[in-house]
N, C-alpha and C positions, 0 to 999 in steps of 0.2 A: 221496576227498580226503586230502591230506596236513596234517600238522600242522606250524604256524608258530608262533614266539613273537616278539614285540616285541623289535626290537634294543635292548639295555640303554641306557637313558638315565634322567635323572633323574625318569621318570614311572613308574607301575606297570605292570609286564609284563602283558600280555594274551595267551593262547593262544587261537589261531583254527585252524580248518581252512581250507584254499584248494586251489583248483584252477586251473591257467593253462588260458586259452582257447587251443585248437590249432587248426590248418587241419584237422585231421582230425575234429574236430567237426562240421564243414560238409560233409565228403566222405562220411562214413559214411551209412547209412540212418539216418532220423529216425524216431523218437528211438533213441539208442544207449545201452548200459548206462554208457558214462561221463559222459553227462548229467547235470547236477545238477537234481534235482526243483524246478519252480517257476522255472526259467530258460527262456525261448523262445529257440530258436537259429534264425536266419534265414540259411539257405544262400545266396539270392540276394544278400544284402546283406554277409554274412560278420559277422555280429553276434549277440551274445547280450544278450537284453533281460531285465530284472528289473523287476516291476511295470508300470503302465499310467499313462497321462496323463503330467501334470506331474511326477508323483512316479517315474517310470520312469526307470530307470539301465541305460546300453548299454555294451559293451565290445566290443574286437575281438581279433584274434589277439594273444597276449602279455600281454593284461590279465588280472586274476585275479577268480574270484568266491570271496568270502570268506564265512565263516561263523563269528560271533563266539561266544562262550560261552553266550549267551541262546539262538542257534539262528539270530539274525537274518543274512539274506543280504545281500551288498552286492557290487557290482563296482568293483574298483580299478583305476586306471591302472597300468600294469606298473612306471613309475618310482616311483610313490607307494609301491607295495608293497614293492618291493625296498629302499627307504630306511626302511621302517618295521618290516619283518618279516624273521626269517632262519630257517631249518628248524631243528627241534628235534633 
């Protein structure tokens, strides 16, 4: 996962690690070494899922899997991620 930092705003900066969900995540043999542990990849639907039930988060190609400073994983839509973070 690459490192990103929040885009400067009047809020406190936060360093996160993130990995973009790519088409190759669903084409390669499952699981592969680029997969984030704890995220389920569904090649039939082309989605990555984190969690289960009502708390589950899903994302598709172009979205980002984000790990905050405490180690918590989440999935963010591409537009939201790019408006919030920039590479370090």
